[in-house]
N, C-alpha and C positions, 0 to 999 in steps of 0.2 A: 421131446428131448431138447426143447428150446433152441431149435435151429430152423432157419428159414429155407435152407437149401436141401431139405429132405426130398421135396417134390420138384419135378422138372418145371421149367418155365412155360409161359404161354406159347412161345414160338415152337417149342418142341411138340406141344399138344396140337398146334395148328398143322405142323408138318406131318404128324401122324394121320390126320384126316385128309390132308392133301394127297397122301399116297393111297389111302383106302377108298376114298370116294371117286367115282368115275369122273374123268376130266370134262365130260359133256354136261355134267350136272351144274346148272348155273342159277337155279331158282328153287324155292321151297317145293313148288309143284313137281318139278323135275326130280328133286331128291326123293319125294314121297313115292313117285312112280318107280324110280330106280331101286329104292330100298325095299319096297314091297316085293319085288322080284328077287333081289339079291339075298335077302335074309332067309329065304326058303332054302337057298343053296349053301350060304355061309352065315348062319345065325350069330356067330361070334366075331364077325368081320370088324365091327366098330367098337368092340370091347377091349379095353386096355388090360394088359397083363401087369401084375404088380411090378415086375422089374422094368417095365416100360415107362412108368410114371414116377419112379423113385430113383434118386441119384445116390442114395446110401441104403444099406440094407436094414438100418435101424435095429440091429440085434441087441443094442443096449437098452431098448425100451421093453422091459419085461414086467411081469406082474409083481415081482419082488422089488424092483427098482422104483416103479410107479404104482403102488397099490391102490385098489379101489376103496379100501376102508382103512381106518385107523382103529386098532384094537386097544381099549383101555379097560382092563379088568373084564367085566361082563358086558361092557358097552362096545358096540361095533358102529363106528361113526363114518358116514360116507365122506369121501374126498372128491373134490372137483379140481380141475386144472385149467389154467388160462395162460396163454402165451400172448400177453398184451403189454409189452414194455412201455413204461410211462404212465400206466394207469394204476389205480389203487387195487384192482382185482388181480393184477399180474401175479402168477404163482399158484400156490396150493391153498385151498380153502377147505376147512373142516365144517361139515354141516351138523349142527347140534339141535335136536328137538327141544323146544322151550321147556317142556316138562322135565327134561333131564339136565337142564343147564346147571342147577346148583349141585349136581352130583358129579360133574366132570372136573377133574383136577388139571391144573395148568402144567404140572410136572410132566416132562417127557416130550411135549410138543416142540421144545427148543431144539430137539435133535433133528427135526425136519424129516423128510422122506429119504430113503437110502440114496436115491439118484442125485440129490442135491447136497448131501452131507459133506463131501470133500470140498465142494465149492464154498459151502458155508464156513468151513474152518479157515480157508484161505481168506475169505472176506473178513472174518473175525480178527485175524492177525492184522489186517490192514486198517482196522478201526482203532488199534492201539496207538497211544501217543508215540511220536517218532523216537524219543530216547529209549522207549521200551521195545518198539517194533524192530529196531535195528538188530536186536538179539536173535531175531527169527527170520533172517533173510537168506535165501529167497523163500517167500511165504509158501509157495506150492510144494516145495520139498519138505518143509516141516509139517505141513498139513497132511501130506501123503504118508509120511513116516508115522505121525501120530495116529492116523486112521487105522493103521495095521495093528495097533495095540489097544484100541478103544473097544469097549463093550457097550454098544448103543442101548439107551433106555435103562441101564442098570443103575446108574447114578446120574445126577445133574450134569449136563454137557460141559458147562464152563469149568466146574471143578475137575472133571475127568481130563479135559483138554489142558488145563493148567498143570496138572500132575505130569502129563506126558511131556510137555514142553520143559518143565523143570528137570525131568529125568534126562532129557536130551542135551540141555544147555547148562544146567546148574543155576539158571536164573529164575527167580520166583516172581511171578507177575503180581503186582500189588492189587489189593482188593478194589473192585469197581473200576477197573481199567478198561474193560470191554465197553464199547459204545454201540449197543445193539441198535439204537435209533439210526445209526449211520449205515446199517446193512441195506443192500439193494432190496427193493420191495418184494421181489420174487423169492427171497431167502427168509422172509418172515411169514410164518403161518398166519393165515386169516381165519376168523371164526364167523360163520353165518348161522344165526339163530333163526329157526323156522318154527312156525306154529303147526297146528293139526292139519291145516289146509295147504301146507307146503309153502306158505307165504313167508317171505323174509321179514323178520321182526327187527333185527339189528345186525350190523356187520362191524367187525373191528379186529385189531391185532392184539388187544389186551383182554384176555379172558376174564381176569379178576374184575376189571372195570365193567365188562358186560354183565357179569353176575350181579354186581352191585347196582347197576343202572336198571336191571330188569327184575329185581326182587319182587316188585309188586305184580308184574305180569306172570311170573312163575307161580306165586302164591295163588293168584286168581285161576290159573290153569289147573293146578292141583285141586283146588276147591271145587272146580267144575267137574273134575273126574270123580271126586268122592261123592258128589251129589248124584251122579249117574249110577253109582253103585258099583263096587268092584268085587263084591262077594258073589261066589258061584256055589250052587249046591248040586247034589246028585251027580257029581263028576265020576 
């Protein structure tokens, strides 16, 4: 959920053991001796309960909000997540097998995962030039209102968002006003192309560019597969 305060801090963890471990235990040897006796009577004494290590219930972290896979037609692509602000891998990454790379379409990925969608809309408004942006202030209010009427993945995100903002304000956003390059790293989908051995071949945020750069590798992979034979008989 991109929050650092989900788990309790080290002092709270230290305090937990301070209460559970006997006060006369002052060395590893003493601990081993004490715990060998104690765990027979209370095997769960040193085990945390979920509510003891979490400061929030994290009910918003669901399979729908943070899916494990991205479905595109017949293709089911694995997603991975990183909470590493300031790094290139921060955010959501789609893993694409090299052999499938030229069959994956860029359309749809601009919608992001459900959990980040409203934040994405807010950030998009903030990328607009100031004379245009002032028509949609405060940005969170307009983003939230637009979200209620959007149908994700049905049409391109930018066209759908522009239509909703036009409906709400009567102001039409000029073409090419969105500055996608100004979006925070975690709001831009990353693509990780992997080979048959799960080794990363290339990573980037521009799927079309990756497809162009790896045309040779894709062709070589498909040629290798065809030589191995893909025909089966007596099925």
